[in-house]
C-alpha positions, 0 to 999 in steps of 0.5 A, a space after each residue: 496220419 489216420 491216428 491224429 485227428 485233423 480238421 479237414 477242409 473243403 479246400 483240401 478235398 478239392 486239391 486231393 489227387 484221389 478225389 480229382 482223379 475219381 471225379 474226372 474219370 467218373 465223369 468221363 465214364 458217365 459220358 460214355 454211358 450217355 449221362 449228363 455232366 457229373 464232373 467238377 462243376 457239379 461237385 463244386 456246385 453241390 458242395 457250395 449249395 449244401 454248405 449254404 443251406 446249413 449256413 442260412 439255417 444257422 447250423 454250426 460251422 462243423 455241420 456246414 464244413 462237413 456238408 461241403 465236403 460230402 457234397 463235393 465227394 457225393 458222386 466219386 463212386 461213379 468211377 466204379 459204376 452207376 449202380 449203387 454209386 452212393 454206397 461206393 462213394 461213401 466207401 471211397 470217401 472213408 478211405 480218403 478222409 481216414 488218410 487225411 486224418 479226419 476224426 472217425 465221427 466226422 467221417 461217419 457223418 460224411 459217409 452217411 450223407 454221401 451214401 444216402 443221396 440217391 433217390 432210388 433208396 436214399 433218405 435224409 439221415 442227418 442235417 448234413 445228409 439233408 443239405 446234400 440231397 437238396 443241393 444235388 437235386 437242385 442242379 438242373 441246367 442246360 450246361 449239364 447236357 453233353 449230347 451235341 445233337 438235339 435230335 438225339 436228346 432223350 428226356 433227361 437231355 431235353 429237360 436239362 437243356 430247357 432249364 435256363 436257370 435254377 436256384 435253391 432259395 433258403 429263407 431261414 426266417 420263414 423256414 422255407 426252401 424253394 427250388 426256382 427253375 426257369 424252363 424254356 417250354 419250346 424245348 421241354 414241357 413242365 410235364 416232362 420235368 415232372 416225369 423225370 424229376 418227381 422222385 427228386 422233388 419228393 426227396 427234396 421235400 423230405 430233406 427240407 422237412 428234416 431241416 424243419 422247413 417247407 419245400 416249394 417248387 417254383 417253375 417259371 415264377 409259378 409256385 406248383 407246391 
């Protein structure tokens, strides 16, 4: 099947048994390590947002489709381990997409985006990559917290639990991408948000600039930059 080029859709990826198993198990394993939710909710949200970013900036349909696929698969490498999970995700994605008959050039595009989304080492390398970075880093929300005991929250739990709303707003005409977040300051301070998310915001700014846009962070309706 790999020898015949095929237009692989996000619907095929969502239904793929390997993808489903890897996301499910990876999320289960990360839960044991105390990480926030990285399951189907996060995968679907990142896929949708990544595609929407490029759609609103009027990129070609192929780029939009590949951004959605890369967004959905970006964390499957967590099934192997948290360290270097972006690279692991890219390798697993290669095997799955090859078996589905995706053209090699498209596979390479997805691999580059998936492999470069981690804030420790990642940088935007393509428009698909930039869209996945922006989508991934914008997902901060109380629904991601899995610790049932607020007294045992670490700073990541507190900040996510305090986030009542987050939305990535893309203005194609003004060429701006704004992350809007509402934080319950009784649960966590804005300073704590910056303490853990500053590297992600820097990465988001670089991704927005790669797309020819300015990046803004708006917390509780106050534009911080």
